[in-house]
C-alpha positions as CSV (number, residue, x, y, z in Angstrom):
1,M,127.6,-94.5,161.4
2,K,124.1,-94.4,160.0
3,V,122.2,-91.3,161.0
4,G,118.4,-90.7,160.6
5,F,117.4,-87.1,160.7
6,I,113.8,-85.9,161.2
7,G,113.1,-82.2,160.8
8,V,115.3,-80.2,158.4
9,G,113.9,-76.7,158.7
10,N,115.7,-73.5,159.6
11,M,117.9,-75.2,162.2
12,G,117.7,-78.9,161.4
13,G,118.5,-78.3,157.8
14,P,122.0,-76.7,158.2
15,M,122.8,-79.2,161.0
16,C,121.9,-82.1,158.8
17,R,123.8,-80.7,155.8
18,N,126.9,-80.3,158.0
19,I,126.8,-83.9,159.0
20,V,126.7,-84.8,155.3
21,K,129.5,-82.3,154.3
22,R,131.8,-82.7,157.3
23,S,131.7,-86.4,158.0
24,N,131.5,-89.9,156.4
25,H,128.3,-90.7,158.2
26,Q,125.4,-92.1,156.1
27,V,122.5,-89.8,156.5
28,S,118.8,-90.4,155.7
29,V,116.3,-87.5,156.0
30,F,112.6,-87.1,156.6
31,D,110.6,-83.9,156.6
32,L,107.1,-83.0,155.4
33,N,108.7,-80.2,153.3
34,A,110.0,-81.8,150.1
35,A,112.1,-78.7,149.3
36,A,113.9,-78.8,152.6
37,V,114.6,-82.5,152.1
38,K,116.1,-81.8,148.7
39,T,118.6,-79.3,150.1
40,C,120.0,-82.3,152.0
41,T,119.8,-84.9,149.3
42,D,121.5,-82.6,146.9
43,L,124.6,-83.0,149.1
44,G,124.4,-86.8,149.4
45,A,121.8,-87.6,152.0
46,T,119.0,-90.1,151.2
47,A,115.3,-89.2,151.4
48,A,113.3,-91.5,153.6
49,K,109.6,-92.1,153.0
50,S,108.4,-92.0,156.5
51,I,109.4,-91.8,160.2
52,A,109.5,-95.5,160.3
53,D,111.7,-95.6,157.2
54,V,114.2,-93.1,158.6
55,T,114.3,-94.8,162.0
56,R,114.8,-98.4,160.9
57,G,118.5,-99.3,160.5
58,A,119.9,-96.0,161.8
59,D,122.5,-96.1,164.5
60,V,121.4,-92.7,165.7
61,V,118.0,-91.1,165.1
62,M,117.8,-87.3,165.5
63,T,114.9,-84.9,165.7
64,S,114.9,-81.1,165.3
65,L,111.3,-79.9,165.6
66,P,109.5,-76.7,166.6
67,M,107.3,-77.6,169.6
68,P,107.3,-80.2,172.4
69,R,104.0,-81.5,171.0
70,D,105.7,-82.1,167.7
71,V,108.5,-84.1,169.4
72,E,105.9,-86.1,171.3
73,A,103.9,-86.9,168.1
74,V,107.0,-88.0,166.2
75,T,108.5,-90.1,169.0
76,L,105.5,-91.6,170.7
77,G,102.8,-91.4,168.0
78,D,101.4,-94.2,165.9
79,D,104.3,-95.7,163.8
80,G,106.6,-93.1,165.3
81,I,110.2,-93.5,166.4
82,L,109.5,-95.6,169.5
83,A,107.4,-98.1,167.5
84,N,110.3,-98.6,165.0
85,I,113.5,-98.2,167.0
86,G,115.4,-101.2,168.5
87,K,118.1,-102.0,171.0
88,G,121.5,-100.7,170.1
89,Q,120.0,-97.6,168.5
90,T,120.2,-94.1,170.1
91,Y,117.6,-91.3,170.0
92,I,118.8,-87.7,170.2
93,D,116.4,-84.8,170.4
94,L,118.0,-81.5,169.2
95,S,114.8,-79.5,169.7
96,T,114.1,-77.0,172.5
97,N,111.8,-79.1,174.5
98,A,110.1,-79.1,177.9
99,P,112.1,-80.9,180.6
100,S,108.9,-82.8,181.5
101,M,108.4,-83.9,177.9
102,V,112.1,-85.0,177.7
103,K,111.6,-87.2,180.8
104,K,108.3,-88.6,179.5
105,I,109.9,-89.6,176.2
106,G,113.1,-90.8,177.9
107,A,111.1,-93.1,180.2
108,A,109.3,-94.6,177.2
109,M,112.5,-95.1,175.4
110,A,114.2,-96.7,178.5
111,A,111.3,-99.1,178.9
112,K,112.2,-100.5,175.5
113,G,116.0,-100.4,176.2
114,I,116.7,-97.4,174.0
115,A,119.3,-94.8,175.0
116,M,118.2,-91.1,174.7
117,L,120.1,-87.8,174.8
118,D,118.4,-84.4,175.0
119,A,120.7,-82.0,173.0
120,P,119.2,-78.6,172.3
121,V,121.4,-76.2,170.4
122,S,122.1,-72.4,170.5
123,G,123.6,-70.1,168.0
124,G,120.9,-69.4,165.5
125,T,120.7,-70.2,161.9
126,V,124.1,-68.5,161.2
127,G,125.8,-70.7,163.8
128,A,124.0,-73.8,162.5
129,E,125.4,-73.0,159.0
130,A,128.9,-72.4,160.3
131,A,128.9,-75.4,162.7
132,T,129.7,-73.1,165.6
133,I,126.5,-73.7,167.6
134,A,126.6,-74.9,171.1
135,I,125.0,-78.2,171.9
136,M,123.9,-78.8,175.5
137,V,123.6,-82.5,176.1
138,G,121.8,-84.4,178.8
139,G,122.0,-88.2,179.3
140,D,124.3,-91.1,180.2
141,K,128.0,-90.2,179.8
142,K,128.8,-93.4,177.9
143,V,125.9,-92.7,175.4
144,F,127.2,-89.2,175.1
145,D,130.8,-90.3,174.4
146,D,129.5,-92.7,171.7
147,A,127.4,-90.0,170.0
148,L,130.1,-87.3,170.2
149,P,131.6,-87.9,166.7
150,V,128.3,-87.2,165.0
151,L,127.5,-84.2,167.3
152,Q,131.0,-82.8,166.6
153,S,130.3,-83.0,162.8
154,F,127.9,-80.0,163.1
155,S,129.1,-78.3,166.3
156,A,132.4,-77.0,167.6
157,N,131.0,-76.7,171.1
158,V,129.4,-79.8,172.6
159,I,129.0,-79.8,176.4
160,H,127.8,-82.7,178.5
161,M,125.6,-81.2,181.2
162,G,124.6,-84.3,183.2
163,E,121.6,-86.6,183.4
164,L,118.8,-86.7,180.8
165,G,117.0,-83.3,180.8
166,T,119.8,-81.2,181.9
167,G,120.6,-80.1,178.4
168,T,117.1,-78.8,178.0
169,V,117.3,-76.9,181.3
170,A,120.5,-75.3,180.2
171,K,119.0,-74.2,176.9
172,L,116.0,-72.6,178.6
173,V,118.2,-70.7,181.0
174,N,120.3,-69.4,178.2
175,N,117.4,-68.4,176.0
176,M,115.6,-66.7,178.9
177,M,118.7,-64.6,179.6
178,A,119.1,-63.7,176.0
179,F,115.5,-62.6,175.6
180,C,115.7,-60.5,178.8
181,N,118.8,-58.9,177.5
182,A,117.0,-58.1,174.2
183,A,114.1,-56.6,176.1
184,A,116.6,-54.4,178.1
185,A,118.1,-53.4,174.7
186,A,114.7,-52.3,173.4
187,E,114.0,-50.2,176.4
188,G,117.5,-48.6,176.4
189,L,117.6,-47.8,172.7
190,M,114.1,-46.3,172.8
191,L,115.0,-44.2,175.9
192,G,118.1,-42.9,174.2
193,V,116.5,-42.1,170.9
194,T,113.6,-40.4,172.6
195,A,116.1,-38.2,174.5
196,G,117.6,-37.2,171.1
197,L,120.7,-39.4,170.9
198,D,122.0,-40.7,167.6
199,P,121.1,-44.4,167.7
200,Q,124.4,-45.4,165.9
201,K,126.5,-43.5,168.4
202,L,124.5,-44.9,171.3
203,I,125.0,-48.4,170.0
204,Q,128.8,-47.7,169.7
205,V,128.9,-46.6,173.3
206,V,127.0,-49.6,174.7
207,S,129.0,-52.0,172.4
208,S,132.2,-50.9,174.1
209,S,130.8,-50.5,177.6
210,S,129.3,-52.6,180.4
211,G,125.8,-52.8,178.8
212,N,127.1,-54.9,175.9
213,S,126.2,-58.5,175.2
214,N,125.7,-60.9,172.3
215,A,122.0,-60.3,172.5
216,F,122.5,-56.5,172.3
217,K,124.8,-56.8,169.3
218,S,122.3,-58.9,167.4
219,F,119.3,-56.8,168.5
220,S,120.9,-53.4,167.8
221,E,121.8,-54.5,164.2
222,R,118.2,-55.4,163.6
223,A,117.0,-52.2,165.2
224,L,119.1,-50.0,163.0
225,S,118.3,-51.9,159.8
226,G,114.6,-52.3,160.5
227,R,114.7,-55.8,159.2
228,L,112.1,-58.2,160.6
229,E,112.7,-61.3,158.5
230,P,113.2,-64.1,161.0
231,S,116.5,-65.3,162.1
232,F,114.8,-66.6,165.3
233,A,111.0,-66.1,165.0
234,L,109.2,-64.4,167.8
235,N,106.7,-67.3,168.1
236,L,109.6,-69.7,168.9
237,A,111.2,-67.2,171.3
238,Y,107.8,-66.9,173.1
239,K,107.5,-70.7,173.2
240,D,111.0,-71.1,174.7
241,L,110.4,-68.4,177.4
242,H,107.1,-70.0,178.2
243,L,108.8,-73.3,178.9
244,A,111.4,-71.5,181.1
245,L,108.6,-69.9,183.1
246,E,106.8,-73.2,183.5
247,L,110.0,-74.7,184.9
248,G,110.3,-71.8,187.3
249,D,106.7,-72.6,188.5
250,E,107.6,-76.3,188.9
251,L,110.7,-75.4,191.0
252,G,109.3,-72.4,192.9
253,V,111.9,-70.1,191.4
254,P,110.7,-66.4,190.9
255,L,111.4,-65.1,187.4
256,P,110.3,-61.5,187.4
257,Q,112.5,-60.5,184.5
258,G,111.5,-63.5,182.5
259,S,107.8,-62.8,183.1
260,S,108.1,-59.1,182.1
261,T,109.9,-60.1,178.9
262,H,107.3,-62.7,178.2
263,N,104.5,-60.1,178.4
264,L,106.4,-57.9,176.0
265,Q,106.7,-60.7,173.6
266,R,102.9,-61.3,174.0
267,L,102.2,-57.7,173.1
268,A,104.3,-58.0,170.0
269,R,102.6,-61.2,169.0
270,G,99.3,-59.5,169.5
271,M,100.4,-56.8,167.0
272,G,100.9,-59.6,164.4
273,H,104.7,-60.0,164.7
274,G,104.7,-63.6,165.8
275,P,106.2,-64.9,162.4
276,N,108.8,-62.0,162.4
277,D,112.1,-62.0,164.1
278,S,112.1,-62.0,167.9
279,S,113.6,-58.4,167.8
280,A,110.1,-57.3,166.8
281,I,109.5,-56.6,170.5
282,L,110.9,-53.2,169.7
283,K,107.8,-52.5,167.7
284,V,105.8,-52.4,170.9
285,Y,107.7,-49.3,172.0
286,E,107.9,-47.8,168.5
287,S,104.1,-48.1,168.0
288,A,103.3,-46.7,171.5
289,L,105.6,-43.7,171.1
290,G,105.2,-43.1,167.4
291,R,108.9,-43.1,166.6
292,T,111.5,-45.6,165.4
293,V,115.0,-46.3,166.5
294,K,116.0,-46.6,162.8
295,R,117.0,-43.3,161.2
């Protein structure tokens, strides 16, 4: 299978490299960052000169991009994917997108007879490197079945959620819950430390008790180390939660926990932590109270 891959950054890069390393698929790559492209071509991928170049001739075209507007520009913009893709080819968006944008792009693709899957991923850069990420896929089941071999080359957990857009909804639900768990972890750890508890012992208690979660595990490790280099940047977490809240507005579903967490993220971004890891929400509490969880 010939695969065209657009966007090989923090998440797209390891996914693309795993396709190259773990399969016999022919992979061409396009990204504005030449160094990111080189990490893929060093393993055997081919560098494409443009979106048009990476699209033409590929059986499957994939995008992994930061924002819905980026996906829109790459797919529907001048000389983008839609302008260069033809019948028999499949478009798969691995980005965390807005459900409304997925439907807009899907409709444009369908009008040209192009099959599309929305397939956002979860598991962070570590999971992307290890090929253990989860992929939540929306779209026609036959199209999903045909694309499964390439998806399984970079994920051990590929789940077909239903019609186009359902993969994106599942991703937004998952991320909203993870961010809310992280916000609860920030509050709990700060409360315990302020009361005089040893943070390492508190984390040991929670890790073996009912307050534990994957989000708590990751958050507590960051809190103790004080590391802020991004595994998942706060700006991207803020974007994802914003999309979930927009979906709640569209459907009339109240999301009080999500809204509270979004405001906490907004405060942390206002402090300049947007490019840092999403665990930087803890800095809001540490700054306000003049103490740190780290000892």
